[in-house]
N, C-alpha and C positions, 0 to 999 in steps of 0.2 A: 504494499500499499504506500509506504513512504517512498520507495523507489519510483512508483508510478507518479506520485505527486511531484517528485523532483524532475522527472522527464517532462511532465506537463508544464512545470514552471520554466524549464529551460527553453521550451518552445514558444513562450510568450515573448512579445516584442519588448524592447528595452524600456520604452516609456511605460508600459503596463507594469513591468517588473519593478521599476523605480517607484511608481505610484503605490504598488502593494507594499514595497519595503517602507515607504514613507508612512503608509497607513498603520503597519505593524508597529513601527517605532512610535508613532503618535499614540497608539493604543496603550503601549507600555508607559509612556509619559502620563497619559490621562489616568491610568490605573494607579500609578505612584502618587500623583497629585491628589486624586480623589480619596485614596486611603489615608494619606496624611491629613487632608482637610477633615475627613470624617472623624478620625481619631482625635484630632485637636478639638473639634466641636463637641464630641462626647465628653472628653475630659473637662472641657470648659463648663458644660451644663452640669456635670456631676459636682464640680467644685462649687458652682453657684448653688446647687441644691444642698450641698454640705454646709455652706455658710448660712443658708436659710434655716436649716435644721438646728445649727448652733444657736442662732438668735431665738428660735422658738423654744429651745430647751432652757434658755436663761429664764424666760417667763414661766415655763412649766415648772422649773425647779422651785421658784418662789411659791407657786400655787401648791406644789406637793408638800413643801415645808409647812405651809399654813393650814391646808385642809387634809393633809395625809394622803391625798390622791389627786389625780387630774381628771376633771369631769368634762372639760370642754375640748372639743376637737378643733385644732387651730385652722386647718384647711380641709376642704372636701377630699375624702379619701385617705387622710392621714390617720394614724393610730398612735395612742400613747398608753404606756403601761408602767406602773410603779411596782417594783418587786422588793420583797424583803428576803435577803439572802442570809441564811444561817447554815453553817456547817456544809457549805457547797450546795445547798438546796435553795432554789429560788421559788418564793410563793407570791403569787399575783394578788395585789390588793384589789378589793372590790369596793365600789363599782368602778369599772374600767371599760373604755371604749376600745375593744380589741377584736380582731377577727376570730373566726372559729378555730383557725389553725394558729396556735401560739407557740409552736415548737421552736421556730427560729428566734422569736422574741425572748423566750425563756432561756434558751441556750446562750444567747448573747449576754443576758443579765447574769447568768451563772459565771460566764467567762470574765465579765467585767469585775466581779467581786474579788477576784484573785489578783488584780493588777491595779496600778495607779493611773494607767493611761486610759484615755477615751478610745473606745473601740467603734469602728465603722465597718459595716459589712453590707454586702448585697446578697439578698436571699429571695427564694421563691416561696410565696405563701399560697397554699392551695385555695382555689376559689377566688383569689384576688389578683395574683400576678407577681411581677417582680417588684421588690421594695428595697429601698435604701434604709438600713437600720443604723441607729446611733445610740450608744449607751453611755451614761455619765452618772457618777455617784452624787446624790443630793444630800446624803446624810450617812452616818455610820450604819452599814448594813442595808442601806436603802439605795436602789439603782433605778434610774429613770431611763426607759427605752422608748425612743421615738421612731416610727416607721413612716417613711414618705414614699409614695408610689413613683416608680420610674417610668410610668406610661407616657408622661409628657416628654421626657428625655428621649425615649424610644421613638415616639411619633416624630419628634423634631429631626432625629437622626435619620429615620426612614424617609422623611420628606426631602432631607438634604441629599441622601443617596439617590432618590428618584430624580431630583432635579439635575444632579450631576450626571447620571446615566443618560438622561434625555439630552442634556446640553452636550455631553461628550460625544454621543452617537451622531447628533446633528453636525457637530464640528468635524467629526471624523469623516462623515460622508461628504461634507462640503470640501474638506481638505483633499480627499482622494479624487473627487470629481474635478475640482478646480486645479489641483496639483497635476493631474493627468493631462489636462488641457495645456497647462503651462509647460509641462515637460515635453509634450508633443510639439509645441511651438518652438521650444528651445532646441529640441533634437531634429527639427526640420532640416537644418543644414546637413546633418548626418544622413538623413533620408535622401537628400539631393545627391550627396556623394555616392551613396549606394546605387541610386538610379543611374548616375553617370558611369559608375563602374560597370553596371550591367550593359550600358551602351557600348563601352569600350570592349567588353567581352564579346559583343556581337559585331565587333569591327566597325562601329559607327563613331568616327572621330570628327563629325561635323561640328561647326561652331556652336549650334544650338544644343546638341546632345552631349558634347564633351567639354562644356564650360559651366562653371557655377557662377550665378550672379553675385556680384559684390554688394553687400549691404553694410549699413553702419552698425557699429557694435550696439548690443542691446537686443532689439528684435531679432537680429540674425544669430543670436546665441552667445554674444559676448566676444571679447578680444581673442580668446583662445580659439573659438570656432572660426573667427575671421582669419587668424593665422593658418589654421588648417585649410580653410577654403583657398587662401592665397597660395599656400604651398602646393595644394592639389592642382590648381589651375596652372601654376608654373611647371609642375611635373608633366601635365598634359601638353603644354606648349612644347616642352622639350621632346616628348614622345612624338607629337605631331611633326615637329621640325625634323626629327631623326627619320621618321618614316618618309617624309617628303624628300629628304636628301637621299635616302636609300632608294626610293622609287625613281628619282631623277638619275641617280647613278646607274641603276639597273637599265633604265631606258637608254642612257648614253652608252652603256656597255653593249647592249644589243645593237644599237645603231652603229657603234664603232666596229663590232665584229662583222656586221653585215657589210659595212663600207670597206673594211680591210679585206674581207673575202672577195668583194667585187673588184677592188683595185688589184689584188694579187692575181686574180684569175686572168686578167688581160696579159701581163707579161709572161705568165706561165703558158698560156695558150700560144703566145708568140714564140717562146722558147721551144715549145713542142713543134710548132710549125716550121721554124727555121732549122730545127734539128732534122726533121724529115727532109727538108729541102737540101740541107747539107749532105745527108746520106745519099739522096738521089744524085746531087751534083758530083759527089765523089765517085759515083759509079758511071754516070752518063755524061756529065758536063763539067770536066775539071776546071774550066775557066771560071765558072760561077761559084766554085767552092769557097774561095777566099771572101767573096762578097757575102755569102750566106753565113760564113763563120763570124765576120765582123758584126753582122746584125744579131747573131746569136749572143755574142759577147756584150753587145750594147743592151739588149733586153735583160741579160743577167745582171749587168751593172745597174740598170734602172731598178730592177727588183731588189738588188742589194741596198741601194739608197733608200728605197721605200721601207725596207725592213729596219734599216738603221734609224730612220725617223720614228717608226712605230716603237722600237725599243727605247729610244730616248724619251718619248712621251710617256711610255709606261713607267720608266724609272722616275721621271719628274712627278707623275701622279702619285707615286708611292712615297713622295717626300724624301727620296734618297739624295739629299742635297750634296752630301759628301762624295757620292759616287759619280754623278754626271758632271760636277763642277770641280775644277782644280784652280782655286783662287790664288792669284799672284798679282803683284803691282805691275800695271801696264799703262801705256799712254793711249788714251781714247782717240786723240787726234791722229796718231799714227795708224790706228786701226781703221779709222774712217778714210784716211788717204789710201791705204792698201785696198780697201773695198772699192773705192772709186776707180783706182787703176785697173783692178780686175774687171770692173763693169765696162770700162772703155775698151779693154781688150776683147771682151766677149761680145760687145755691141758697138762696133766702131761707127755705125751710122746714127747713134743716139747722142744728141747734145746733152752733156752733163755739166752742171754747175756745182762747184764745191765751195763752201764757205766755212772756214775754220778759224778758231781763235789764234792769236799770235803765238802764245806759249803752249807748252804741253799741258795735258790734263791727266794727272796721275790718279788712277782708281785701282781699287782692289777688286779684280774680276778675273773671270776665265776668258782669256783673250781669244782662243779659237771659237768658243761658243758665242761671244759677242760678235766676232767677225761673221759667224754663221747667221746671226740675226740681221746684220747689215746686208749681207749678200742676199738673204731671202727677201728683204724689203725692196732692194734695188731690182732684183730679178722680177718681183711681183709688178713693179712699176713698168718694166720693159715688156712683160708678157701681156699685161692687160690694158695697154694703151696702143693707139695706132703708131705706125712707124714714123719717126721724126719728132715725136712728142718730147718736149723738154722735161728733163728730170733734174732735181736739185737735192743735194744732201748738205746739211749744215749742222755744225756742232756748236754748243754754247754751254756756259756754266752759270748756275745760279748759286745762292747762298748754301743750299744743302744738297744739290743734285747737279748732274750733268745731263744735258739734253742733246738728242740727235734727232733731226727732222728730215724725213724723206718725202719730197713733194714732187708731184707730176702734174702736168697741165692737161691731163686726159679728160674724157667725158664724165668722170666721177662715178660714184657708187650709188645706186638707187637707195632711198631711205629704208626700204624694207629689208635690204641686204646688209646694212652697215652693222647691225648688231650680231650678225652671224658670220662675218668674214673670218673671225678667229676660230670658228668651229672646225673640227677635223673633217676633211674630205668635202668641205663646202666650196662650191664654185658659184660665183656670181653669174657667169655665162654658162648655162647648163648645156649649151650646144657646142662648147669649146672642146676640141679633141684633147686627149691626154698627152699626146706628143707635144702640143704647144701649151696647153693649160696647166700641166703639172698634175700632181697627185692630189692637190688640195690640202697638203699638210704644211706648206711653207709658213704661212702666217700663224698657224696653230703652234708650230715649233718655236717660232720667234716669240710669241706671247708667253709660252711656258718658260723659255729660257730667261726672259726678262723678269718674270715673276720669281724665278729661282734666285736671281740676283737681288731680290728685294725691291725691284722697281716695278714699273707698269708701262703699258703701251696703249695709246689712245689713237682714235681716228676721227678726223673731220674731213668731210667731202662735200663738194658741190661741183657743178659743171665747170671745168677749167681749172680746178684746184682741189687735189686730193692729198692730204697730208697725214703721215704716220709719225707720231711723236713718241720716242723712247726716253723714259726718265730712269736714270741709274743713280742710286744714292752715292754720295761722295765718301760715306763711311760704311 
């Protein structure tokens, strides 16, 4: 039975359990207070009755000394008896107003004769009820016994107990009902948290289902619940952000794998085709063999460059800064000058303007990787602009960084493509061939290498002026 009650109690909601616990605690408090109040009231009434009996006996003692007995009853329901006590035997004097059952009165008179103290007892008299008895000696061998009914005291105490029970029951019911409502209101934030947790369990992380409303302290459960609500919302935001980052990373990975597979398929098919042609030429047309072999080597080299770029991007994504970068002190001006010379050699028909500061710009950087960034930006300007378009590369120094700007006077990049030019395998001109347009990794590699150096790369473009700005920190 007890085990069943425990299981039932554990299945109750927290608010109901707290309300029941509050009710039980209040019941114990009411019981203690009621018992103490009733005991105090009973003792007080009995003391008042004892004082009244003492005053009455003073008058009765004089009456007994004068007339030998007491003939007048002081109050309704009171009894008075005068005893002569001789050799331990008490004899009642007549006339006397006494009940039919005088055993308790006679016994008290006999006991009083053997002591000098006044005796007070509570006894039950048959046919009358409970009485308070008081015995005092009014003369040698003469004992006066007064009996006062306890009915008034008992009725007062019973009424007090009745009033207490009614008041305490009403207060207990009100306390449980009101307390339960207050507890449910105070625990509402916990219910909201539980509801939100169920929403999370069902993979619902929308703004309405996975956020708790912020309320002021007080109606919302107090500062502790506010702290819990804020911490819970912060945790959900972190979870939501983490899931969003994970979903974006998974999407980028799938797109990256698909694009890489697509990009690698072309050189592989070319390698296979030129290998077949080389085999055929070796057997049937020896004069074509060298030409097919050169093409085969070219496609293999192109595939090698592509794989190198993919490996570099993968290492940069893994934050392996120490692996792809070998930082040394180098002159940025010299790197820009070398990149410009290489661009003129590769594109002799392209006008190139170089603007450099007078002195060297010493930076801590990976010189080959920065040179790779510059080469990619210049090559991008040459590949994606018409022949004869002017290109300009300029270096400058600010208080905390060194800047390199690569500008061309081409048609510009459409607004919808500017935000994606640094994405991997992305081409502004979808119809451009891979032989001329590249693999779509040049700008992505450049941006990743600049970020690995602690800098950034930005783009501004309009018809007639497209500018890539590389910022490298001086420290």
